[in-house]
Biopython code that builds the backbone (N, CA, C, O; Angstrom):
import numpy as np
from Bio.PDB.StructureBuilder import StructureBuilder

atoms = [
    (1, "MET", "N", (0.826, -1.194, -0.005)),
    (1, "MET", "CA", (-0.004, 0.009, 0.000)),
    (1, "MET", "C", (0.860, 1.243, 0.007)),
    (1, "MET", "O", (0.523, 2.237, -0.636)),
    (2, "TRP", "N", (1.991, 1.203, 0.736)),
    (2, "TRP", "CA", (2.836, 2.391, 0.840)),
    (2, "TRP", "C", (3.291, 2.829, -0.536)),
    (2, "TRP", "O", (3.255, 4.024, -0.830)),
    (3, "GLY", "N", (3.718, 1.909, -1.396)),
    (3, "GLY", "CA", (4.202, 2.270, -2.724)),
    (3, "GLY", "C", (3.157, 2.998, -3.549)),
    (3, "GLY", "O", (3.484, 3.925, -4.290)),
    (4, "MET", "N", (1.908, 2.589, -3.427)),
    (4, "MET", "CA", (0.823, 3.243, -4.155)),
    (4, "MET", "C", (0.507, 4.603, -3.544)),
    (4, "MET", "O", (0.359, 5.593, -4.260)),
    (5, "ALA", "N", (0.408, 4.646, -2.238)),
    (5, "ALA", "CA", (0.029, 5.877, -1.556)),
    (5, "ALA", "C", (1.102, 6.947, -1.687)),
    (5, "ALA", "O", (0.783, 8.136, -1.689)),
    (6, "ALA", "N", (2.347, 6.558, -1.794)),
    (6, "ALA", "CA", (3.455, 7.532, -1.917)),
    (6, "ALA", "C", (3.361, 8.330, -3.205)),
    (6, "ALA", "O", (3.926, 9.419, -3.297)),
    (7, "GLN", "N", (2.665, 7.813, -4.188)),
    (7, "GLN", "CA", (2.530, 8.487, -5.476)),
    (7, "GLN", "C", (1.365, 9.485, -5.529)),
    (7, "GLN", "O", (1.210, 10.211, -6.511)),
    (8, "LEU", "N", (0.562, 9.515, -4.483)),
    (8, "LEU", "CA", (-0.612, 10.405, -4.451)),
    (8, "LEU", "C", (-0.193, 11.833, -4.120)),
    (8, "LEU", "O", (0.726, 12.063, -3.333)),
    (9, "THR", "N", (-0.877, 12.774, -4.730)),
    (9, "THR", "CA", (-0.642, 14.185, -4.385)),
    (9, "THR", "C", (-1.326, 14.494, -3.070)),
    (9, "THR", "O", (-2.173, 13.734, -2.601)),
    (10, "ASP", "N", (-0.948, 15.622, -2.477)),
    (10, "ASP", "CA", (-1.606, 16.023, -1.221)),
    (10, "ASP", "C", (-3.092, 16.243, -1.453)),
    (10, "ASP", "O", (-3.910, 15.906, -0.596)),
    (11, "ALA", "N", (-3.449, 16.805, -2.597)),
    (11, "ALA", "CA", (-4.856, 17.051, -2.898)),
    (11, "ALA", "C", (-5.621, 15.732, -3.020)),
    (11, "ALA", "O", (-6.741, 15.622, -2.521)),
    (12, "ALA", "N", (-5.033, 14.741, -3.672)),
    (12, "ALA", "CA", (-5.686, 13.443, -3.821)),
    (12, "ALA", "C", (-5.859, 12.768, -2.460)),
    (12, "ALA", "O", (-6.895, 12.171, -2.167)),
    (13, "THR", "N", (-4.808, 12.882, -1.637)),
    (13, "THR", "CA", (-4.880, 12.293, -0.292)),
    (13, "THR", "C", (-6.009, 12.942, 0.508)),
    (13, "THR", "O", (-6.759, 12.251, 1.198)),
    (14, "ALA", "N", (-6.130, 14.254, 0.416)),
    (14, "ALA", "CA", (-7.194, 14.967, 1.124)),
    (14, "ALA", "C", (-8.558, 14.536, 0.626)),
    (14, "ALA", "O", (-9.469, 14.333, 1.429)),
    (15, "GLU", "N", (-8.722, 14.389, -0.694)),
    (15, "GLU", "CA", (-10.011, 13.959, -1.265)),
    (15, "GLU", "C", (-10.386, 12.546, -0.804)),
    (15, "GLU", "O", (-11.541, 12.278, -0.475)),
    (16, "ILE", "N", (-9.404, 11.657, -0.786)),
    (16, "ILE", "CA", (-9.655, 10.297, -0.341)),
    (16, "ILE", "C", (-10.077, 10.321, 1.143)),
    (16, "ILE", "O", (-11.030, 9.646, 1.534)),
    (17, "GLY", "N", (-9.368, 11.093, 1.943)),
    (17, "GLY", "CA", (-9.701, 11.203, 3.354)),
    (17, "GLY", "C", (-11.111, 11.729, 3.571)),
    (17, "GLY", "O", (-11.844, 11.223, 4.421)),
    (18, "GLU", "N", (-11.497, 12.757, 2.794)),
    (18, "GLU", "CA", (-12.832, 13.333, 2.904)),
    (18, "GLU", "C", (-13.894, 12.299, 2.506)),
    (18, "GLU", "O", (-14.949, 12.208, 3.132)),
    (19, "TYR", "N", (-13.601, 11.531, 1.469)),
    (19, "TYR", "CA", (-14.552, 10.494, 1.024)),
    (19, "TYR", "C", (-14.788, 9.472, 2.146)),
    (19, "TYR", "O", (-15.934, 9.158, 2.466)),
    (20, "PHE", "N", (-13.732, 8.965, 2.729)),
    (20, "PHE", "CA", (-13.879, 7.941, 3.767)),
    (20, "PHE", "C", (-14.503, 8.523, 5.021)),
    (20, "PHE", "O", (-15.295, 7.851, 5.682)),
    (21, "ALA", "N", (-14.158, 9.777, 5.367)),
    (21, "ALA", "CA", (-14.762, 10.410, 6.534)),
    (21, "ALA", "C", (-16.248, 10.594, 6.366)),
    (21, "ALA", "O", (-16.970, 10.620, 7.364)),
    (22, "ALA", "N", (-16.734, 10.721, 5.165)),
    (22, "ALA", "CA", (-18.150, 10.949, 4.905)),
    (22, "ALA", "C", (-18.960, 9.627, 4.906)),
    (22, "ALA", "O", (-20.190, 9.668, 4.869)),
    (23, "GLN", "N", (-18.304, 8.492, 4.947)),
    (23, "GLN", "CA", (-19.028, 7.209, 4.919)),
    (23, "GLN", "C", (-19.671, 6.970, 6.280)),
    (23, "GLN", "O", (-19.105, 7.323, 7.315)),
    (24, "PRO", "N", (-20.873, 6.361, 6.268)),
    (24, "PRO", "CA", (-21.513, 6.062, 7.564)),
    (24, "PRO", "C", (-20.723, 4.980, 8.314)),
    (24, "PRO", "O", (-20.087, 4.109, 7.721)),
    (25, "ALA", "N", (-20.794, 5.077, 9.610)),
    (25, "ALA", "CA", (-20.093, 4.082, 10.447)),
    (25, "ALA", "C", (-20.796, 2.725, 10.310)),
    (25, "ALA", "O", (-22.018, 2.642, 10.189)),
    (26, "ALA", "N", (-19.994, 1.690, 10.333)),
    (26, "ALA", "CA", (-20.573, 0.337, 10.320)),
    (26, "ALA", "C", (-21.274, 0.058, 11.623)),
    (26, "ALA", "O", (-20.877, 0.595, 12.657)),
    (27, "PRO", "N", (-22.310, -0.769, 11.609)),
    (27, "PRO", "CA", (-22.984, -1.079, 12.895)),
    (27, "PRO", "C", (-22.041, -1.856, 13.790)),
    (27, "PRO", "O", (-21.232, -2.656, 13.320)),
    (28, "GLY", "N", (-22.155, -1.612, 15.080)),
    (28, "GLY", "CA", (-21.308, -2.278, 16.056)),
    (28, "GLY", "C", (-21.631, -3.741, 16.199)),
    (28, "GLY", "O", (-22.674, -4.207, 15.741)),
    (29, "LYS", "N", (-20.724, -4.473, 16.844)),
    (29, "LYS", "CA", (-20.913, -5.888, 17.093)),
    (29, "LYS", "C", (-21.131, -6.098, 18.591)),
    (29, "LYS", "O", (-20.390, -5.551, 19.407)),
    (30, "PRO", "N", (-22.132, -6.878, 18.950)),
    (30, "PRO", "CA", (-22.439, -7.064, 20.373)),
    (30, "PRO", "C", (-21.326, -7.728, 21.163)),
    (30, "PRO", "O", (-20.558, -8.532, 20.635)),
    (31, "ALA", "N", (-21.256, -7.381, 22.410)),
    (31, "ALA", "CA", (-20.328, -7.977, 23.340)),
    (31, "ALA", "C", (-21.080, -8.212, 24.643)),
    (31, "ALA", "O", (-22.248, -7.838, 24.753)),
    (32, "GLY", "N", (-20.441, -8.817, 25.621)),
    (32, "GLY", "CA", (-21.097, -9.082, 26.921)),
    (32, "GLY", "C", (-21.517, -7.789, 27.605)),
    (32, "GLY", "O", (-20.779, -6.804, 27.617)),
    (33, "ALA", "N", (-22.717, -7.813, 28.173)),
    (33, "ALA", "CA", (-23.307, -6.623, 28.786)),
    (33, "ALA", "C", (-22.442, -6.040, 29.902)),
    (33, "ALA", "O", (-22.265, -4.824, 29.971)),
    (34, "ALA", "N", (-21.909, -6.878, 30.761)),
    (34, "ALA", "CA", (-21.092, -6.384, 31.887)),
    (34, "ALA", "C", (-19.797, -5.766, 31.373)),
    (34, "ALA", "O", (-19.358, -4.730, 31.872)),
    (35, "GLU", "N", (-19.198, -6.391, 30.393)),
    (35, "GLU", "CA", (-17.962, -5.884, 29.795)),
    (35, "GLU", "C", (-18.187, -4.527, 29.101)),
    (35, "GLU", "O", (-17.388, -3.604, 29.254)),
    (36, "VAL", "N", (-19.267, -4.426, 28.350)),
    (36, "VAL", "CA", (-19.622, -3.184, 27.673)),
    (36, "VAL", "C", (-19.888, -2.087, 28.684)),
    (36, "VAL", "O", (-19.443, -0.953, 28.506)),
    (37, "ALA", "N", (-20.607, -2.414, 29.737)),
    (37, "ALA", "CA", (-20.927, -1.416, 30.769)),
    (37, "ALA", "C", (-19.648, -0.898, 31.441)),
    (37, "ALA", "O", (-19.518, 0.302, 31.684)),
    (38, "ALA", "N", (-18.704, -1.800, 31.741)),
    (38, "ALA", "CA", (-17.450, -1.380, 32.347)),
    (38, "ALA", "C", (-16.666, -0.488, 31.391)),
    (38, "ALA", "O", (-16.095, 0.522, 31.804)),
    (39, "GLY", "N", (-16.638, -0.860, 30.115)),
    (39, "GLY", "CA", (-15.936, -0.045, 29.124)),
    (39, "GLY", "C", (-16.581, 1.313, 28.942)),
    (39, "GLY", "O", (-15.881, 2.313, 28.785)),
    (40, "LYS", "N", (-17.922, 1.367, 28.960)),
    (40, "LYS", "CA", (-18.649, 2.611, 28.839)),
    (40, "LYS", "C", (-18.274, 3.557, 29.993)),
    (40, "LYS", "O", (-18.063, 4.751, 29.782)),
    (41, "LYS", "N", (-18.198, 3.016, 31.188)),
    (41, "LYS", "CA", (-17.860, 3.833, 32.361)),
    (41, "LYS", "C", (-16.464, 4.450, 32.202)),
    (41, "LYS", "O", (-16.269, 5.630, 32.490)),
    (42, "ILE", "N", (-15.513, 3.661, 31.751)),
    (42, "ILE", "CA", (-14.154, 4.176, 31.536)),
    (42, "ILE", "C", (-14.197, 5.225, 30.421)),
    (42, "ILE", "O", (-13.607, 6.296, 30.565)),
    (43, "TYR", "N", (-14.882, 4.936, 29.318)),
    (43, "TYR", "CA", (-14.957, 5.868, 28.188)),
    (43, "TYR", "C", (-15.563, 7.206, 28.618)),
    (43, "TYR", "O", (-15.057, 8.264, 28.245)),
    (44, "GLU", "N", (-16.631, 7.164, 29.391)),
    (44, "GLU", "CA", (-17.352, 8.378, 29.778)),
    (44, "GLU", "C", (-16.740, 9.107, 30.968)),
    (44, "GLU", "O", (-16.782, 10.337, 31.013)),
    (45, "GLU", "N", (-16.175, 8.388, 31.929)),
    (45, "GLU", "CA", (-15.709, 8.992, 33.160)),
    (45, "GLU", "C", (-14.194, 8.947, 33.361)),
    (45, "GLU", "O", (-13.661, 9.720, 34.157)),
    (46, "GLY", "N", (-13.496, 8.065, 32.662)),
    (46, "GLY", "CA", (-12.081, 7.861, 32.917)),
    (46, "GLY", "C", (-11.909, 7.096, 34.222)),
    (46, "GLY", "O", (-12.864, 6.543, 34.768)),
    (47, "ILE", "N", (-10.679, 7.077, 34.708)),
    (47, "ILE", "CA", (-10.359, 6.432, 35.992)),
    (47, "ILE", "C", (-9.395, 7.357, 36.729)),
    (47, "ILE", "O", (-8.181, 7.301, 36.537)),
    (48, "ALA", "N", (-9.961, 8.194, 37.564)),
    (48, "ALA", "CA", (-9.181, 9.215, 38.266)),
    (48, "ALA", "C", (-8.014, 8.610, 39.059)),
    (48, "ALA", "O", (-6.909, 9.154, 39.047)),
    (49, "ALA", "N", (-8.253, 7.500, 39.739)),
    (49, "ALA", "CA", (-7.227, 6.883, 40.581)),
    (49, "ALA", "C", (-6.035, 6.391, 39.775)),
    (49, "ALA", "O", (-4.943, 6.234, 40.322)),
    (50, "GLN", "N", (-6.226, 6.147, 38.487)),
    (50, "GLN", "CA", (-5.151, 5.667, 37.607)),
    (50, "GLN", "C", (-4.653, 6.774, 36.653)),
    (50, "GLN", "O", (-3.827, 6.530, 35.773)),
    (51, "HIS", "N", (-5.172, 7.979, 36.851)),
    (51, "HIS", "CA", (-4.818, 9.135, 35.983)),
    (51, "HIS", "C", (-5.165, 8.866, 34.515)),
    (51, "HIS", "O", (-4.377, 9.152, 33.614)),
    (52, "VAL", "N", (-6.361, 8.312, 34.295)),
    (52, "VAL", "CA", (-6.866, 8.017, 32.952)),
    (52, "VAL", "C", (-8.024, 8.977, 32.692)),
    (52, "VAL", "O", (-9.027, 8.965, 33.405)),
    (53, "ALA", "N", (-7.873, 9.801, 31.670)),
    (53, "ALA", "CA", (-8.925, 10.774, 31.334)),
    (53, "ALA", "C", (-10.084, 10.074, 30.616)),
    (53, "ALA", "O", (-9.917, 8.996, 30.046)),
    (54, "ALA", "N", (-11.243, 10.697, 30.654)),
    (54, "ALA", "CA", (-12.406, 10.186, 29.923)),
    (54, "ALA", "C", (-12.149, 10.293, 28.435)),
    (54, "ALA", "O", (-11.777, 11.358, 27.941)),
    (55, "CYS", "N", (-12.342, 9.209, 27.725)),
    (55, "CYS", "CA", (-12.088, 9.161, 26.280)),
    (55, "CYS", "C", (-13.027, 10.124, 25.544)),
    (55, "CYS", "O", (-12.643, 10.727, 24.543)),
    (56, "GLN", "N", (-14.252, 10.262, 26.045)),
    (56, "GLN", "CA", (-15.258, 11.090, 25.342)),
    (56, "GLN", "C", (-14.858, 12.557, 25.285)),
    (56, "GLN", "O", (-15.361, 13.301, 24.443)),
    (57, "SER", "N", (-13.948, 12.989, 26.180)),
    (57, "SER", "CA", (-13.578, 14.401, 26.163)),
    (57, "SER", "C", (-12.878, 14.787, 24.847)),
    (57, "SER", "O", (-12.879, 15.957, 24.465)),
    (58, "CYS", "N", (-12.293, 13.819, 24.167)),
    (58, "CYS", "CA", (-11.677, 14.113, 22.854)),
    (58, "CYS", "C", (-12.449, 13.446, 21.708)),
    (58, "CYS", "O", (-12.657, 14.056, 20.659)),
    (59, "HIS", "N", (-12.871, 12.198, 21.912)),
    (59, "HIS", "CA", (-13.477, 11.427, 20.816)),
    (59, "HIS", "C", (-14.976, 11.614, 20.689)),
    (59, "HIS", "O", (-15.588, 11.055, 19.779)),
    (60, "GLY", "N", (-15.587, 12.391, 21.585)),
    (60, "GLY", "CA", (-16.995, 12.705, 21.495)),
    (60, "GLY", "C", (-17.879, 11.803, 22.348)),
    (60, "GLY", "O", (-17.505, 10.681, 22.688)),
    (61, "LYS", "N", (-19.041, 12.310, 22.681)),
    (61, "LYS", "CA", (-19.992, 11.601, 23.535)),
    (61, "LYS", "C", (-20.323, 10.224, 22.976)),
    (61, "LYS", "O", (-20.428, 9.257, 23.732)),
    (62, "ASN", "N", (-20.486, 10.126, 21.666)),
    (62, "ASN", "CA", (-20.859, 8.868, 21.037)),
    (62, "ASN", "C", (-19.707, 8.244, 20.289)),
    (62, "ASN", "O", (-19.926, 7.404, 19.415)),
    (63, "ALA", "N", (-18.480, 8.632, 20.609)),
    (63, "ALA", "CA", (-17.257, 8.108, 19.969)),
    (63, "ALA", "C", (-17.280, 8.376, 18.464)),
    (63, "ALA", "O", (-16.710, 7.627, 17.671)),
    (64, "GLU", "N", (-17.967, 9.486, 18.091)),
    (64, "GLU", "CA", (-18.097, 9.810, 16.680)),
    (64, "GLU", "C", (-16.873, 10.489, 16.109)),
    (64, "GLU", "O", (-16.735, 10.567, 14.888)),
    (65, "GLY", "N", (-15.969, 10.990, 16.957)),
    (65, "GLY", "CA", (-14.789, 11.674, 16.506)),
    (65, "GLY", "C", (-15.085, 13.032, 15.910)),
    (65, "GLY", "O", (-16.229, 13.487, 15.930)),
    (66, "ASN", "N", (-14.082, 13.672, 15.390)),
    (66, "ASN", "CA", (-14.174, 14.964, 14.710)),
    (66, "ASN", "C", (-12.968, 15.105, 13.801)),
    (66, "ASN", "O", (-12.271, 14.121, 13.549)),
    (67, "LYS", "N", (-12.710, 16.285, 13.312)),
    (67, "LYS", "CA", (-11.575, 16.445, 12.370)),
    (67, "LYS", "C", (-10.233, 16.120, 12.990)),
    (67, "LYS", "O", (-9.320, 15.694, 12.282)),
    (68, "THR", "N", (-10.087, 16.307, 14.286)),
    (68, "THR", "CA", (-8.814, 16.083, 14.970)),
    (68, "THR", "C", (-8.711, 14.679, 15.547)),
    (68, "THR", "O", (-7.644, 14.066, 15.496)),
    (69, "PHE", "N", (-9.788, 14.171, 16.086)),
    (69, "PHE", "CA", (-9.782, 12.884, 16.753)),
    (69, "PHE", "C", (-10.647, 11.885, 15.994)),
    (69, "PHE", "O", (-11.762, 12.219, 15.594)),
    (70, "PRO", "N", (-10.156, 10.667, 15.788)),
    (70, "PRO", "CA", (-10.878, 9.689, 14.952)),
    (70, "PRO", "C", (-12.129, 9.119, 15.613)),
    (70, "PRO", "O", (-12.259, 9.066, 16.836)),
    (71, "ARG", "N", (-13.036, 8.697, 14.742)),
    (71, "ARG", "CA", (-14.217, 7.957, 15.189)),
    (71, "ARG", "C", (-13.773, 6.636, 15.718)),
    (71, "ARG", "O", (-12.970, 5.951, 15.085)),
    (72, "LEU", "N", (-14.271, 6.259, 16.858)),
    (72, "LEU", "CA", (-13.942, 4.958, 17.451)),
    (72, "LEU", "C", (-15.134, 4.010, 17.460)),
    (72, "LEU", "O", (-14.949, 2.795, 17.528)),
    (73, "SER", "N", (-16.337, 4.533, 17.394)),
    (73, "SER", "CA", (-17.528, 3.697, 17.429)),
    (73, "SER", "C", (-17.552, 2.755, 16.245)),
    (73, "SER", "O", (-17.303, 3.161, 15.110)),
    (74, "GLY", "N", (-17.857, 1.483, 16.516)),
    (74, "GLY", "CA", (-18.005, 0.481, 15.482)),
    (74, "GLY", "C", (-16.679, -0.062, 14.934)),
    (74, "GLY", "O", (-16.690, -0.896, 14.029)),
    (75, "GLN", "N", (-15.546, 0.394, 15.462)),
    (75, "GLN", "CA", (-14.258, -0.149, 15.003)),
    (75, "GLN", "C", (-14.120, -1.607, 15.493)),
    (75, "GLN", "O", (-14.778, -2.020, 16.447)),
    (76, "HIS", "N", (-13.284, -2.339, 14.842)),
    (76, "HIS", "CA", (-13.063, -3.742, 15.243)),
    (76, "HIS", "C", (-12.407, -3.788, 16.617)),
    (76, "HIS", "O", (-11.461, -3.055, 16.903)),
    (77, "ARG", "N", (-12.925, -4.649, 17.437)),
    (77, "ARG", "CA", (-12.429, -4.745, 18.812)),
    (77, "ARG", "C", (-10.931, -5.049, 18.874)),
    (77, "ARG", "O", (-10.191, -4.385, 19.600)),
    (78, "ASP", "N", (-10.484, -6.054, 18.111)),
    (78, "ASP", "CA", (-9.066, -6.429, 18.132)),
    (78, "ASP", "C", (-8.181, -5.244, 17.725)),
    (78, "ASP", "O", (-7.133, -5.000, 18.323)),
    (79, "TYR", "N", (-8.626, -4.517, 16.701)),
    (79, "TYR", "CA", (-7.874, -3.343, 16.250)),
    (79, "TYR", "C", (-7.753, -2.309, 17.373)),
    (79, "TYR", "O", (-6.667, -1.792, 17.635)),
    (80, "LEU", "N", (-8.864, -2.017, 18.025)),
    (80, "LEU", "CA", (-8.855, -1.028, 19.119)),
    (80, "LEU", "C", (-7.918, -1.473, 20.243)),
    (80, "LEU", "O", (-7.150, -0.666, 20.767)),
    (81, "GLU", "N", (-7.979, -2.728, 20.606)),
    (81, "GLU", "CA", (-7.104, -3.250, 21.675)),
    (81, "GLU", "C", (-5.627, -3.087, 21.283)),
    (81, "GLU", "O", (-4.817, -2.610, 22.077)),
    (82, "ARG", "N", (-5.289, -3.491, 20.046)),
    (82, "ARG", "CA", (-3.901, -3.388, 19.603)),
    (82, "ARG", "C", (-3.418, -1.955, 19.579)),
    (82, "ARG", "O", (-2.270, -1.678, 19.927)),
    (83, "GLN", "N", (-4.287, -1.039, 19.171)),
    (83, "GLN", "CA", (-3.874, 0.374, 19.088)),
    (83, "GLN", "C", (-3.671, 0.954, 20.491)),
    (83, "GLN", "O", (-2.688, 1.655, 20.731)),
    (84, "MET", "N", (-4.588, 0.669, 21.416)),
    (84, "MET", "CA", (-4.397, 1.183, 22.775)),
    (84, "MET", "C", (-3.157, 0.609, 23.435)),
    (84, "MET", "O", (-2.469, 1.314, 24.173)),
    (85, "GLU", "N", (-2.855, -0.681, 23.178)),
    (85, "GLU", "CA", (-1.633, -1.265, 23.720)),
    (85, "GLU", "C", (-0.402, -0.623, 23.073)),
    (85, "GLU", "O", (0.603, -0.397, 23.747)),
    (86, "ALA", "N", (-0.475, -0.330, 21.773)),
    (86, "ALA", "CA", (0.643, 0.320, 21.105)),
    (86, "ALA", "C", (0.850, 1.727, 21.609)),
    (86, "ALA", "O", (1.995, 2.149, 21.770)),
    (87, "PHE", "N", (-0.210, 2.471, 21.865)),
    (87, "PHE", "CA", (-0.084, 3.818, 22.444)),
    (87, "PHE", "C", (0.522, 3.725, 23.854)),
    (87, "PHE", "O", (1.397, 4.512, 24.215)),
    (88, "ALA", "N", (0.053, 2.767, 24.629)),
    (88, "ALA", "CA", (0.507, 2.647, 26.021)),
    (88, "ALA", "C", (1.996, 2.377, 26.104)),
    (88, "ALA", "O", (2.657, 2.843, 27.032)),
    (89, "THR", "N", (2.535, 1.632, 25.152)),
    (89, "THR", "CA", (3.980, 1.291, 25.160)),
    (89, "THR", "C", (4.821, 2.194, 24.266)),
    (89, "THR", "O", (6.029, 1.992, 24.142)),
    (90, "ASN", "N", (4.191, 3.187, 23.643)),
    (90, "ASN", "CA", (4.848, 4.099, 22.708)),
    (90, "ASN", "C", (5.323, 3.407, 21.421)),
    (90, "ASN", "O", (6.148, 3.948, 20.685)),
    (91, "LEU", "N", (4.801, 2.226, 21.166)),
    (91, "LEU", "CA", (5.072, 1.578, 19.882)),
    (91, "LEU", "C", (4.444, 2.426, 18.776)),
    (91, "LEU", "O", (4.996, 2.565, 17.685)),
    (92, "ARG", "N", (3.294, 2.980, 19.085)),
    (92, "ARG", "CA", (2.632, 3.973, 18.225)),
    (92, "ARG", "C", (2.715, 5.291, 18.988)),
    (92, "ARG", "O", (2.165, 5.422, 20.081)),
    (93, "VAL", "N", (3.414, 6.274, 18.394)),
    (93, "VAL", "CA", (3.747, 7.494, 19.143)),
    (93, "VAL", "C", (2.666, 8.558, 18.981)),
    (93, "VAL", "O", (2.386, 9.027, 17.877)),
    (94, "ASN", "N", (2.075, 8.920, 20.099)),
    (94, "ASN", "CA", (1.151, 10.031, 20.215)),
    (94, "ASN", "C", (1.135, 10.364, 21.691)),
    (94, "ASN", "O", (0.656, 9.574, 22.504)),
    (95, "ALA", "N", (1.664, 11.547, 22.047)),
    (95, "ALA", "CA", (1.825, 11.898, 23.448)),
    (95, "ALA", "C", (0.514, 11.861, 24.227)),
    (95, "ALA", "O", (0.480, 11.332, 25.338)),
    (96, "SER", "N", (-0.553, 12.403, 23.678)),
    (96, "SER", "CA", (-1.824, 12.426, 24.396)),
    (96, "SER", "C", (-2.364, 11.011, 24.621)),
    (96, "SER", "O", (-2.795, 10.672, 25.724)),
    (97, "MET", "N", (-2.337, 10.196, 23.575)),
    (97, "MET", "CA", (-2.839, 8.822, 23.728)),
    (97, "MET", "C", (-1.952, 8.014, 24.640)),
    (97, "MET", "O", (-2.449, 7.158, 25.372)),
    (98, "HIS", "N", (-0.679, 8.251, 24.623)),
    (98, "HIS", "CA", (0.219, 7.540, 25.533)),
    (98, "HIS", "C", (-0.136, 7.867, 26.986)),
    (98, "HIS", "O", (-0.244, 6.970, 27.823)),
    (99, "GLU", "N", (-0.315, 9.143, 27.272)),
    (99, "GLU", "CA", (-0.655, 9.552, 28.639)),
    (99, "GLU", "C", (-1.992, 8.952, 29.078)),
    (99, "GLU", "O", (-2.157, 8.604, 30.247)),
    (100, "ASN", "N", (-2.946, 8.827, 28.151)),
    (100, "ASN", "CA", (-4.270, 8.364, 28.486)),
    (100, "ASN", "C", (-4.416, 6.849, 28.466)),
    (100, "ASN", "O", (-5.440, 6.331, 28.913)),
    (101, "SER", "N", (-3.427, 6.128, 27.965)),
    (101, "SER", "CA", (-3.539, 4.683, 27.909)),
    (101, "SER", "C", (-2.478, 3.946, 28.712)),
    (101, "SER", "O", (-2.639, 2.758, 28.994)),
    (102, "LYS", "N", (-1.411, 4.615, 29.082)),
    (102, "LYS", "CA", (-0.286, 3.913, 29.745)),
    (102, "LYS", "C", (-0.667, 3.315, 31.096)),
    (102, "LYS", "O", (-0.037, 2.358, 31.546)),
    (103, "ASN", "N", (-1.665, 3.854, 31.731)),
    (103, "ASN", "CA", (-2.071, 3.344, 33.063)),
    (103, "ASN", "C", (-3.257, 2.395, 33.032)),
    (103, "ASN", "O", (-3.730, 1.943, 34.075)),
    (104, "LEU", "N", (-3.735, 2.096, 31.829)),
    (104, "LEU", "CA", (-4.830, 1.127, 31.723)),
    (104, "LEU", "C", (-4.319, -0.298, 31.818)),
    (104, "LEU", "O", (-3.289, -0.630, 31.232)),
    (105, "ARG", "N", (-5.024, -1.132, 32.542)),
    (105, "ARG", "CA", (-4.707, -2.559, 32.613)),
    (105, "ARG", "C", (-5.256, -3.249, 31.370)),
    (105, "ARG", "O", (-6.128, -2.709, 30.690)),
    (106, "ALA", "N", (-4.744, -4.443, 31.073)),
    (106, "ALA", "CA", (-5.193, -5.180, 29.906)),
    (106, "ALA", "C", (-6.702, -5.403, 29.925)),
    (106, "ALA", "O", (-7.360, -5.265, 28.894)),
    (107, "LEU", "N", (-7.250, -5.743, 31.074)),
    (107, "LEU", "CA", (-8.703, -5.939, 31.179)),
    (107, "LEU", "C", (-9.465, -4.658, 30.854)),
    (107, "LEU", "O", (-10.492, -4.706, 30.177)),
    (108, "GLN", "N", (-8.979, -3.526, 31.323)),
    (108, "GLN", "CA", (-9.648, -2.252, 31.073)),
    (108, "GLN", "C", (-9.579, -1.882, 29.568)),
    (108, "GLN", "O", (-10.550, -1.370, 29.011)),
    (109, "ILE", "N", (-8.457, -2.137, 28.938)),
    (109, "ILE", "CA", (-8.343, -1.904, 27.499)),
    (109, "ILE", "C", (-9.383, -2.777, 26.766)),
    (109, "ILE", "O", (-10.058, -2.310, 25.849)),
    (110, "SER", "N", (-9.497, -4.018, 27.175)),
    (110, "SER", "CA", (-10.453, -4.931, 26.551)),
    (110, "SER", "C", (-11.882, -4.423, 26.769)),
    (110, "SER", "O", (-12.700, -4.501, 25.853)),
    (111, "GLN", "N", (-12.191, -3.917, 27.936)),
    (111, "GLN", "CA", (-13.532, -3.408, 28.221)),
    (111, "GLN", "C", (-13.859, -2.173, 27.372)),
    (111, "GLN", "O", (-14.956, -2.064, 26.823)),
    (112, "VAL", "N", (-12.913, -1.257, 27.270)),
    (112, "VAL", "CA", (-13.144, -0.056, 26.452)),
    (112, "VAL", "C", (-13.364, -0.487, 24.998)),
    (112, "VAL", "O", (-14.276, 0.005, 24.335)),
    (113, "ALA", "N", (-12.528, -1.405, 24.506)),
    (113, "ALA", "CA", (-12.668, -1.888, 23.146)),
    (113, "ALA", "C", (-13.999, -2.573, 22.920)),
    (113, "ALA", "O", (-14.597, -2.419, 21.856)),
    (114, "ALA", "N", (-14.474, -3.323, 23.897)),
    (114, "ALA", "CA", (-15.772, -4.006, 23.808)),
    (114, "ALA", "C", (-16.879, -2.960, 23.680)),
    (114, "ALA", "O", (-17.764, -3.088, 22.834)),
    (115, "PHE", "N", (-16.827, -1.927, 24.520)),
    (115, "PHE", "CA", (-17.834, -0.885, 24.467)),
    (115, "PHE", "C", (-17.819, -0.183, 23.120)),
    (115, "PHE", "O", (-18.872, -0.008, 22.507)),
    (116, "LEU", "N", (-16.648, 0.222, 22.648)),
    (116, "LEU", "CA", (-16.567, 0.968, 21.383)),
    (116, "LEU", "C", (-16.970, 0.134, 20.194)),
    (116, "LEU", "O", (-17.658, 0.632, 19.303)),
    (117, "SER", "N", (-16.572, -1.099, 20.149)),
    (117, "SER", "CA", (-16.907, -1.958, 19.021)),
    (117, "SER", "C", (-18.399, -2.285, 18.979)),
    (117, "SER", "O", (-18.925, -2.630, 17.921)),
    (118, "ALA", "N", (-19.077, -2.179, 20.109)),
    (118, "ALA", "CA", (-20.502, -2.459, 20.185)),
    (118, "ALA", "C", (-21.367, -1.250, 19.780)),
    (118, "ALA", "O", (-22.585, -1.376, 19.650)),
    (119, "GLN", "N", (-20.757, -0.119, 19.588)),
    (119, "GLN", "CA", (-21.514, 1.100, 19.269)),
    (119, "GLN", "C", (-21.965, 1.115, 17.816)),
    (119, "GLN", "O", (-22.613, 2.068, 17.381)),
]
sb = StructureBuilder()
sb.init_structure("model")
sb.init_model(0)
sb.init_chain("A")
sb.init_seg("    ")
for serial, (resi, resn, name, xyz) in enumerate(atoms, 1):
    if name == "N":
        sb.init_residue(resn, " ", resi, " ")
    sb.init_atom(name, np.array(xyz, "f"), 0.0, 1.0, " ", f" {name:<3s}", serial, name[0])
structure = sb.get_structure()
């Protein structure tokens, strides 16, 4: 993919991004009710004792995202888990996401991913 994308102009890249951003979100996939509820609580409230901010403060009340922050609702659960783990370890570099994910436990990452993928 990189070889093809490297040949695109900035204008073409912007047009492709606008096209995909305008597509409706895929419907979420169900997960266990208790797991989704725990993930929703973390998403909406954060975890003050672990210095984890509420995800909705950047990604939106319904995880819809905006021009700066991506939509998370309906994303694949495994993908979300891998990305949060990568942010937590700085394998994927983003200072804000690192700060907000580094103190999450594996179970909490799984719960947030379950909630988001079910949206």
